[in-house]
C-alpha positions as CSV (number, residue, x, y, z in Angstrom):
1,M,-38.8,68.2,61.6
2,P,-42.4,68.0,60.2
3,M,-43.6,64.6,59.1
4,Y,-44.7,66.1,55.8
5,D,-42.2,68.4,54.2
6,V,-39.8,68.9,51.2
7,V,-37.1,66.7,52.7
8,N,-39.5,63.8,53.2
9,Y,-41.0,64.2,49.8
10,K,-37.6,64.2,48.2
11,R,-36.8,61.0,50.1
12,L,-40.0,59.4,48.6
13,L,-39.1,60.6,45.1
14,N,-35.6,59.2,45.4
15,Y,-36.9,55.8,46.4
16,L,-39.3,55.8,43.5
17,Y,-36.7,57.0,41.1
18,K,-34.4,54.1,42.0
19,N,-37.0,51.4,42.0
20,Y,-39.6,52.3,39.4
21,E,-40.1,53.7,35.9
22,F,-42.2,56.8,35.9
23,S,-45.3,56.6,33.6
24,F,-48.3,58.6,32.6
25,F,-51.9,57.3,32.5
26,K,-51.5,55.1,29.4
27,P,-51.3,51.4,28.4
28,L,-48.3,49.8,29.8
29,S,-45.8,47.8,27.8
30,S,-45.8,44.0,28.3
31,C,-42.0,44.0,28.1
32,K,-41.1,46.2,31.0
33,K,-37.8,46.1,32.7
34,R,-38.9,47.7,36.0
35,P,-42.3,48.2,37.6
36,K,-44.2,51.4,36.7
37,V,-45.3,54.2,38.9
38,I,-47.9,56.7,38.0
39,L,-47.5,59.7,40.3
40,R,-50.6,61.8,40.4
41,H,-51.4,65.2,42.1
42,D,-54.9,66.5,42.8
43,I,-54.7,70.3,43.2
44,D,-57.4,70.9,45.8
45,Y,-56.2,74.1,47.4
46,S,-52.9,75.6,46.2
47,L,-51.3,76.2,42.8
48,D,-48.2,77.6,44.6
49,C,-47.7,74.3,46.4
50,A,-48.3,72.4,43.1
51,L,-45.6,74.5,41.3
52,K,-43.1,74.0,44.1
53,M,-43.6,70.3,43.9
54,A,-43.4,70.2,40.1
55,R,-40.0,72.0,40.2
56,I,-38.7,69.5,42.7
57,E,-39.8,66.6,40.5
58,H,-38.2,68.3,37.5
59,S,-34.9,68.4,39.4
60,F,-35.2,64.6,39.8
61,G,-35.8,64.3,36.0
62,V,-39.3,62.8,36.5
63,N,-42.6,63.8,35.0
64,T,-46.0,63.4,36.8
65,T,-49.6,64.3,36.3
66,Y,-51.3,67.4,37.8
67,L,-55.1,67.5,37.9
68,V,-56.7,70.9,38.2
69,M,-60.1,72.2,39.3
70,V,-61.8,74.8,37.1
71,A,-64.6,75.5,39.6
72,T,-63.3,76.1,43.1
73,A,-63.2,78.9,45.6
74,F,-59.5,78.4,46.3
75,Y,-58.0,79.5,43.0
76,N,-59.0,80.9,39.5
77,I,-57.0,79.3,36.7
78,F,-57.6,82.3,34.5
79,E,-55.9,84.8,36.8
80,K,-52.7,85.8,35.1
81,E,-50.4,84.6,37.9
82,N,-52.2,81.3,38.3
83,R,-52.3,80.6,34.6
84,A,-48.5,81.3,34.5
85,K,-48.0,78.7,37.3
86,L,-49.9,76.0,35.4
87,L,-48.1,76.8,32.1
88,E,-44.8,76.4,33.9
89,I,-45.9,73.0,35.3
90,R,-46.7,72.0,31.8
91,E,-43.4,73.3,30.4
92,L,-41.5,71.3,33.1
93,G,-42.8,68.2,31.3
94,H,-45.7,67.3,33.5
95,M,-49.2,66.5,32.3
96,I,-52.2,68.6,33.3
97,G,-55.7,67.2,33.4
98,L,-59.0,67.7,35.2
99,H,-59.9,67.4,38.9
100,S,-63.7,67.6,39.2
101,Y,-66.3,67.7,42.0
102,I,-69.6,66.0,41.3
103,E,-72.5,67.1,43.4
104,P,-74.3,64.2,45.2
105,S,-77.6,65.4,43.6
106,I,-76.4,64.2,40.2
107,K,-74.3,61.2,41.2
108,R,-76.6,58.7,39.5
109,K,-77.2,60.8,36.4
110,N,-74.5,59.7,33.9
111,K,-75.6,62.1,31.2
112,A,-75.4,65.1,33.6
113,I,-72.0,63.9,34.8
114,E,-70.7,63.6,31.3
115,E,-71.9,67.0,30.3
116,K,-70.2,68.5,33.3
117,I,-66.9,66.8,32.5
118,I,-67.0,68.0,28.9
119,E,-67.8,71.5,29.9
120,E,-65.1,71.7,32.5
121,F,-62.5,70.1,30.3
122,E,-63.2,72.7,27.5
123,I,-62.7,75.4,30.1
124,L,-59.4,73.9,31.2
125,R,-58.2,73.5,27.6
126,K,-58.9,77.1,26.8
127,C,-56.8,78.1,29.7
128,I,-54.1,75.5,29.3
129,P,-53.6,74.3,25.7
130,G,-52.4,70.8,25.7
131,A,-54.3,69.7,28.7
132,V,-55.0,66.0,28.5
133,P,-58.4,64.2,29.0
134,I,-57.5,62.6,32.3
135,I,-59.9,63.1,35.2
136,S,-59.9,62.4,38.9
137,W,-62.8,63.1,41.3
138,H,-62.8,65.3,44.3
139,N,-64.3,63.2,47.2
140,P,-65.4,60.4,44.8
141,F,-68.3,58.1,45.4
142,C,-68.7,54.6,44.1
143,V,-70.3,55.2,40.7
144,L,-67.5,57.5,39.7
145,K,-64.8,54.9,40.4
146,K,-66.3,52.2,38.2
147,T,-65.9,53.3,34.6
148,D,-64.4,55.7,32.0
149,L,-67.2,58.1,31.1
150,V,-67.9,60.0,27.9
151,D,-67.6,56.8,25.7
152,G,-64.0,56.3,27.0
153,R,-62.8,59.6,25.7
154,F,-61.6,60.5,29.2
155,I,-59.2,58.4,31.3
156,N,-60.6,57.9,34.8
157,A,-57.8,57.8,37.3
158,Y,-60.0,55.8,39.6
159,S,-61.0,53.2,37.1
160,K,-60.2,49.5,37.7
161,K,-57.4,49.7,35.2
162,F,-55.5,52.1,37.4
163,T,-56.5,51.1,40.9
164,Q,-57.1,47.4,40.9
165,N,-54.6,46.4,38.3
166,F,-52.1,48.7,40.1
167,L,-51.2,48.9,43.7
168,Y,-52.9,52.2,44.8
169,F,-51.9,54.6,47.6
170,S,-53.3,57.9,48.6
171,D,-52.0,60.4,51.1
172,S,-55.5,61.9,51.5
173,N,-55.9,63.5,55.0
174,C,-52.3,62.6,55.7
175,R,-53.1,58.9,55.6
176,Y,-49.5,57.8,54.8
177,N,-46.2,59.6,55.3
178,S,-43.1,58.9,53.3
179,T,-41.8,56.2,55.7
180,Q,-45.1,54.3,55.6
181,I,-45.3,54.5,51.8
182,I,-41.8,53.2,51.3
183,K,-42.4,50.4,53.8
184,L,-45.6,49.3,52.0
185,L,-44.0,49.5,48.6
186,G,-41.1,47.3,49.8
187,Q,-43.6,44.5,50.5
188,R,-44.8,44.5,46.9
189,R,-41.7,45.4,44.9
190,E,-42.8,43.9,41.6
191,A,-46.2,45.6,41.4
192,D,-47.1,48.6,39.2
193,I,-48.3,51.4,41.4
194,Q,-50.4,54.6,41.3
195,I,-49.7,57.1,44.1
196,L,-51.9,60.1,44.8
197,I,-49.9,62.8,46.5
198,H,-51.5,66.2,47.4
199,P,-48.9,69.0,47.0
200,V,-50.5,71.0,49.8
201,I,-49.9,68.3,52.3
202,W,-46.2,68.1,51.7
203,M,-45.2,71.7,50.6
204,L,-46.7,73.4,53.6
205,Q,-44.5,71.3,55.9
206,K,-46.9,70.2,58.6
207,N,-47.5,67.1,60.8
208,N,-51.2,66.3,60.3
209,I,-54.3,67.2,58.3
210,E,-55.5,69.6,61.0
211,E,-52.3,71.7,60.7
212,V,-52.5,71.6,56.9
213,L,-56.1,72.9,57.0
214,V,-55.2,75.7,59.4
215,A,-52.3,76.7,57.0
216,V,-54.6,76.7,54.0
217,F,-57.2,78.8,55.9
218,I,-54.6,81.4,56.8
219,E,-53.1,81.5,53.3
220,N,-56.6,82.1,51.9
221,C,-57.2,84.9,54.4
222,K,-54.0,86.6,53.2
223,R,-55.1,86.2,49.6
224,T,-58.4,87.8,50.5
225,E,-56.6,90.7,52.2
226,R,-54.5,91.3,49.1
227,A,-57.7,91.5,47.0
228,F,-59.1,94.1,49.6
229,T,-56.1,96.4,49.0
230,M,-57.9,97.5,45.8
231,N,-60.6,99.0,48.0
232,K,-60.0,102.6,49.1
233,V,-61.8,102.4,52.5
234,W,-59.9,99.2,53.4
235,K,-56.6,100.9,52.6
236,E,-57.5,103.8,54.8
237,F,-58.2,101.5,57.7
238,F,-55.1,99.3,57.1
239,P,-52.6,101.3,55.1
240,K,-49.8,98.8,55.9
241,G,-52.1,95.7,55.7
242,L,-52.8,93.3,58.5
243,S,-49.8,92.4,60.6
244,E,-48.1,89.0,60.8
245,G,-49.0,89.1,64.5
246,F,-52.7,89.2,63.6
247,Y,-52.3,86.1,61.4
248,A,-50.2,84.4,64.1
249,E,-52.9,85.0,66.7
250,L,-55.6,83.8,64.2
251,E,-53.6,80.6,63.4
252,A,-53.1,79.9,67.1
253,E,-56.7,80.4,67.9
254,F,-57.8,78.2,65.0
255,S,-55.3,75.5,65.9
256,D,-56.5,75.5,69.5
257,F,-60.1,75.2,68.4
258,L,-59.3,72.1,66.3
259,V,-57.4,70.5,69.1
260,K,-60.3,71.0,71.5
261,K,-62.7,69.8,68.9
262,G,-60.7,66.7,68.3
263,T,-60.5,65.8,72.1
264,S,-64.1,66.6,72.9
């Protein structure tokens, strides 16, 4: 069984459901009965994986926060199918906010960062009415973690309020699996926690980040192929599309390359 899959994610969810009260990014009540958990999802690569995870969480009766990129090569939030996926996530009771990448060239220019945040959030809100001003950073650097920008109008998921006052865990690059997270939480049972879970890691059902990246690469190849079907010449060359055998060979070659790269 893969280390990261639906079964293991449900196991983690069940543990959280039994031991914590789910919360969004907001001030916590001083008279709480149970510790709080903020479960956050940065959507780096796949809206399909995000929707699958959102449906699983809904079946548990819990609501979480999904943070979306508006400028990425991996998905276009304005495509009809993609927008429908995000709207369904929202209708399931989850919050949708912004996941943003800040180029290193402007990392010390607060005004430029704030202008980028405002612009991207307005784009997101046009696509998804009801999007909330919560932001997480893609590959964050130190400056971005320190403060809430734009005069506090945006909640920074990496701010001290939600990372130092909370116990913080991230599964980035398959850092922690469900067993490890549950074990670590068991050592700090009374603490409020924020957990960053990437849907693509758990819904693709793999064992490590190399396998996840290969799967993401193959899925994007297939998405590109579907786009090519609108081209007459392509359809003449490949009337039935590329075979699953082609993709299997590509995946095997890519996986073999990563293994060799990792041992060299």
